[in-house]
C-alpha positions, 0 to 999 in steps of 0.5 A: 143487614147484608152487602151492598145492595142498590140502597141498601147497606151492610153494617160490615164493609164490603170485604170485596172493597178495594183498599185505598190507594194511600196510607193518608187514606183510611177505610172506614166500615159503616160498623164504625161510623153508625152512632151506636154504643159500643156493646151493640156494636160489639154485639153485633159483630160477634153475631155476624161473625158466627154466620161463618160457623153454621156448618153450609158445608156439612160439618158440625154446626157452633151456631142453630140456625133458627137461632141465628135469625132470632139473635139478628131479628132481635139484634137489628131491633135494637140497633133501630132503637139506638140509631133512632129516626133517623134511619130505617133498619131492615132485617132479612132473614137467612133461613126458610120459615124464619120470617113467619115463626118469628115475627109473632115473637115481636108482634106485641113490641113497637119499634117504629122505623125497623122493618122485615123483608 
């Protein structure tokens, strides 16, 4: 769920992508074209929007870093379940130590196609 990298694609669009040159074309981000429920789409976009409020500049945080990774992991698994076997979802943890701490929480919940990196 990160920006385009090799054959990985972000769930949300590339902010540096040039917009279409004419009004006849419409840029459509991946989050609008995936076959998922509107409810999950809105939850994913809300989660992604929290990233800017994590306090990188030393300011106050509206979200806890650990909670952010746990929410992202769980949402990515919900995404995999909705997309089914036609897709493969890989979740990349944002903060150090999250992977080791959070993966055991879902070890007993099978989610075919889902992977963490």
